[in-house]
C-alpha positions in Angstrom: 19.7 -16.7 7.7 16.5 -15.0 8.8 14.6 -13.4 5.9 14.2 -9.7 5.8 10.6 -8.5 5.7 9.4 -6.1 3.0 6.1 -4.4 3.3 4.1 -3.3 0.2 1.0 -1.2 -0.1 -0.8 -2.4 -3.2 -3.5 0.0 -4.3 -6.9 -1.4 -5.0 -6.8 0.3 -8.4 -4.0 -2.1 -9.3 -6.1 -5.1 -8.2 -9.5 -4.2 -9.7 -9.5 -1.0 -11.6 -12.8 -1.9 -13.2 -12.6 -5.6 -13.8 -9.9 -7.7 -12.0 -6.5 -6.9 -13.5 -5.6 -10.5 -14.1 -2.8 -9.9 -16.6 -1.0 -7.5 -14.2 -1.6 -9.7 -11.1 -0.1 -12.7 -12.9 3.1 -10.8 -13.6 3.2 -9.4 -10.0 2.7 -13.0 -8.6 5.7 -14.2 -10.7 8.0 -11.4 -9.4 6.9 -11.9 -5.7 7.4 -15.6 -5.8 10.8 -15.2 -7.4 12.0 -12.7 -4.7 10.3 -14.7 -1.8 13.4 -16.9 -1.9 15.2 -14.0 -0.3 12.5 -11.9 1.4 9.2 -12.3 3.3 6.5 -10.0 2.0 3.5 -8.4 3.7 1.2 -6.9 1.1 -1.4 -4.5 2.4 -4.3 -4.2 -0.1 -6.1 -0.9 -0.7 -9.8 -0.6 -1.3 -9.5 1.3 -4.6 -12.6 2.2 -6.6 -14.8 -0.3 -4.6 -14.0 1.6 -1.4 -14.5 5.0 -3.1 -17.9 3.9 -4.5 -19.1 2.8 -1.0 -17.7 6.0 0.6 -19.2 8.2 -2.0 -22.7 6.7 -1.5 -22.4 7.1 2.3 -21.3 10.7 1.9 -24.4 11.4 -0.2 -26.5 10.0 2.6 -24.6 12.2 5.1 -23.3 9.2 7.0 -20.4 10.2 9.3 -16.7 9.8 8.3 -16.1 7.0 10.8 -18.7 4.7 9.1 -17.3 5.8 5.7 -13.9 4.6 6.9 -15.4 1.2 8.0 -16.8 0.7 4.5 -13.3 1.4 3.1 -11.8 -1.1 5.5 -14.2 -3.7 4.4 -13.2 -3.2 0.8 -9.5 -3.6 1.6 -10.2 -6.9 3.4 -12.2 -8.2 0.5 -9.3 -7.4 -1.9 -6.8 -9.1 0.5 -8.9 -12.2 0.7 -9.2 -12.3 -3.1 -5.4 -11.9 -3.5 -4.8 -14.8 -1.1 -6.9 -17.0 -3.4 -5.2 -15.6 -6.5 -1.8 -16.7 -5.1 -3.3 -20.1 -4.1 -2.8 -19.3 -0.4 -5.7 -20.7 1.7 -6.1 -18.4 4.7 -7.8 -21.1 6.8 -8.4 -18.7 9.7 -9.2 -15.7 7.5 -7.0 -12.8 6.8 -5.2 -11.0 9.7 -7.2 -8.3 11.4 -4.7 -7.5 14.2 -0.9 -7.1 14.5 -0.7 -10.2 16.7 -2.4 -12.4 14.1 -0.2 -10.8 11.3 3.0 -11.7 13.2 1.9 -15.4 13.4 1.1 -15.5 9.6 4.5 -13.9 8.7 6.3 -16.5 10.8 4.7 -19.3 8.8 4.6 -18.1 5.3 6.7 -16.0 2.8 3.8 -13.9 1.4 1.0 -12.6 3.6 -1.9 -10.4 2.4 -4.0 -8.2 4.6 -6.3 -5.2 4.4 -6.6 -2.5 7.0 -6.1 -3.8 10.6 -7.8 -2.2 13.6 -9.7 1.1 12.9 -7.8 4.3 13.6 -9.0 7.8 12.5 -7.4 9.5 9.5 -5.8 6.4 8.0 -5.8 4.6 4.7 -4.2 1.2 3.9 -1.0 3.2 3.3 -0.7 4.1 7.0 -1.5 0.5 7.9 1.4 -0.6 5.7 3.7 2.0 7.3 2.7 0.9 10.7 3.5 -2.7 9.8 6.9 -1.7 8.3 7.6 -0.1 11.7 6.7 -3.3 13.5 9.0 -5.5 11.4 11.7 -2.8 11.0 11.1 -3.3 7.2 11.5 -1.2 4.1 8.2 0.0 2.7 7.2 -0.1 -1.0 4.1 1.8 -2.1 2.7 0.5 -5.5 0.4 3.1 -6.9 -1.1 4.1 -10.3 1.5 6.8 -11.1 5.3 6.4 -11.5 6.2 8.1 -8.2 5.9 11.5 -6.5 5.3 14.7 -8.5 5.1 18.3 -7.5 1.4 18.2 -8.3 -1.1 15.7 -9.7 0.4 14.7 -13.1 -3.0 13.5 -14.3 -4.3 17.1 -14.0 -1.3 19.2 -14.5 1.1 18.9 -17.5 3.7 20.9 -15.8 4.0 18.6 -12.8 7.6 17.7 -12.1 8.8 14.3 -11.1 10.6 13.9 -7.8 13.1 11.0 -7.7 14.3 11.5 -4.1 12.9 13.5 -1.1 13.6 13.7 2.6 11.1 12.4 5.2 10.6 16.0 6.4 10.0 17.5 3.0 7.6 14.7 2.0 5.7 15.2 5.3 5.2 18.8 4.4 3.8 17.9 1.0 1.4 15.2 2.5 0.1 17.7 5.1 -0.6 20.4 2.6 -3.9 18.7 2.0 -6.7 17.8 4.5 -7.3 14.1 5.1 -10.5 12.5 3.7 -11.5 8.8 3.4 -10.7 7.4 0.0 -8.2 10.2 -0.8 -5.8 9.9 -3.8 -2.5 11.3 -2.6 0.4 8.8 -3.0 0.7 8.3 0.8 -1.7 9.5 3.5 -0.7 12.0 6.3 -0.5 9.4 9.0 1.7 7.2 6.9 4.0 10.1 6.3 4.3 10.8 10.1 5.1 7.1 10.8 7.8 6.8 8.2 9.4 10.1 9.3 9.3 9.4 13.0 10.7 5.8 12.6 13.0 6.6 9.7 11.5 4.0 7.4 13.1 3.9 4.0 10.2 4.2 1.6 9.8 3.7 -2.2 7.0 4.9 -4.3 6.7 3.2 -7.7 4.1 2.7 -10.4 2.5 -0.6 -11.4 5.3 -1.6 -13.8 6.3 -5.0 -12.6 9.7 -4.5 -14.3 10.4 -1.6 -12.0 9.3 -3.6 -8.9 11.6 -6.4 -10.0 14.5 -3.9 -10.4 13.8 -2.4 -7.0 13.8 -5.8 -5.3 16.9 -6.8 -7.2 18.6 -3.6 -5.9 19.0 -2.2 -9.5 18.1 1.3 -10.6 14.3 1.8 -10.9 11.8 4.4 -12.0 10.2 5.8 -8.9 10.7 7.9 -5.8 12.8 7.2 -2.7 11.8 8.9 0.6 14.9 8.7 2.8 17.1 10.9 4.9 
């Protein structure tokens, strides 16, 4: 039986918040290897604080947003290369930079890491992941540093309410209530929201708890948000 592809967006803040998050990555590796018997995974790595530091410095120098985005793309690819090594995957020909190369890698292996692919304006690694989910007709899991979607930023507002399920249309409204900027913090960027809504991609947002990711992949109840319907 052909394995179903699951696309994950792994925030850079989960990989290297300050120092490399080795303890967490070991747990994640164990879970992904366990579930790779049933699924193929494409994991799109974010740039996290490395990308934001580069972008911030370029912004101070009044460098245009396109070049700020290129710096962010470079950080995502650096993180993806590192994750390959961490999983003992030797990307002999480098990490995929195009959809065509990515397809070849997914045919050959159960776990494939990549960063951003070709440059497109107003995108983060989340929209790359949503685009890849569209390509493989896959479910999309966004692993971020909060448990799921809230009515406002829970780190700033104590009265933020948790949203366990939301429609594609309502989520798109929330995403587009803010203006895009490179290195932004919202759980999914505006382009990703449009892609998942247009292509009806079942999307999950969950925190970094490996237990919740395991539950989700085991099709058990999990703490997080479902964007669907």
